[in-house]
N, C-alpha and C positions, 0 to 999 in steps of 0.2 A: 461981724453979725454973724450969730450962729443961726441954721437953719432948724427949725423944729420940726421933729419927726413928722412925716404928714401920717395923718391915719387913716386906715383905710377902712372904709364904711362897708355897707352893704351896697353901695351905687357901685362902688371898685371892683368888688369883689365880682358883682355881676357882670360888670364891664371886662373883667379879665376871663370869668367863663364864658363870655359871648367871644372873646377873642381867640381863646383857647379853643372852642366850638369851632369857630370859623377857620382856626388853622387845621384843626382836625377831619374838617369836612374837606378843605382845599385838600390836603394831604390824602385821602382818602379818594377824592377825585383823579389826584396824581399818580396815586397807585391805580385804579381802575383802567384810567389811559395807558401806564405802563402793561398792565396785566392784560388789557385786548390786544393793544400793539402786540405783544409778546404772542399772545394767542393768533392775530392774524399773520405773523411772521413762523410761526409755526403751522398754522394751516398751508400756507404758501410752500414751504417747504417740504410739508409732506404731499401737497400738488407736485411739486416739480419732482420729488423723489417718485412719485406714482406715474408721471408724464416719462422721467428718464428708464424706470422700470418698464414700461409700456415699450419705449424706443427699444432698450436692450432686448427685451421678448420678441418684440416684431425681426429685431437682426437677428438672433438666435432662430427665429422660425424660418426668417429666409437663407440662414446658413445650413441650417438641417436640410431644406428644400434642394440647396444649390449641393448639398455633399450627397444628398441621396440622387438627384440626377447623375453628379458624376460616379456615385456608384454603380447605378443600372448602367449608365455608358460603358465603364470598365468591365463590366460582366459582359456586355454583348461583344465588347472588344474580345474578351477571351472567349468567349462561344465562339466568334468568328475565328478566330487564331486557332482554335482549335478545331472547327470544321476544316478549316484550309490543311491542318496538320494531317488530319485524316484522310482527307481527298489526296494528298499528295503523298501519304502512305501508300493509299490504295493504289496510285499511279505508280508508284515506285514499284510495288508488290506485283503489278502486271507487267511493267517491262522488265522485270527479273523473270518473272516467269515465261515472259517469250523469249527473253534470252536463254533460259536455261533449256527451253524446249528447241531453240535453234543449236544451239551445242549440242544437245542428245541427238538431233538428225543429223548433224556433220558428224558426229563420233559414230552413230550407228552406219551412215554412208561409209566413212572411212575404214569402220570393222568390214562391211561387205567388201569394200575395194581391196583390201588387203586379205582376205578371205579367197578373193578371184585371183590376186596375183598368186597368193601361196599355192592356190590350187593349180594355175597357170605352170608355175615353177616345179611343182608337183609332177604334174605329168611329163612336161618338159624332162624332168630327172628320170621318170619311171621309163620314158621313151628312151632316153640316152642309157640307160641302163639295160634295157632290153637290145636296143640297138648293140651294144655291148657285150651283152649276152650272145648276141646271135654272131656276132664278129668273134668272140671266143670260141665258140662250135665251128665256127668253117676254119678257124685258123688252128684249132685241133684237129678237126679232120682233114685238113692240108696237108697237118705235119703228120698226122699218122700215115695219110694216104702217100705223101712224099715220103717217107720213111720206109715204108715197104717196097716200093718201087726201086730204091737203090740196093 
């Protein structure tokens, strides 16, 4: 037995339109929920990114503070080392000046001692020379007198 094609009437068309309308409303509702979920996910991701950025900013600020403190400590240490080097240089300078002064005094004393010794030797030489001259004079006289009486 063959089925006769159903005739679609206005009621069937209305029913189909209602079904399509319901299906479209459900699709719109589903899309709205998906869109709202995406918006919530996007907002959550943005808030997480902001929070992570804030955390990173705080970490960077802490690192900057730590680096500034380390740099200041390094500057103070270098300044202390420089002051110590200057003080040590001044101390060495004083020691060298004292050593030079002591050497000058020793040299002056050695020169004085040498001049005194040289003066004594010269006087002894001159005394000996004078005595030898006197001896020569006496011996000449003795020779002259001794040669005449013979």
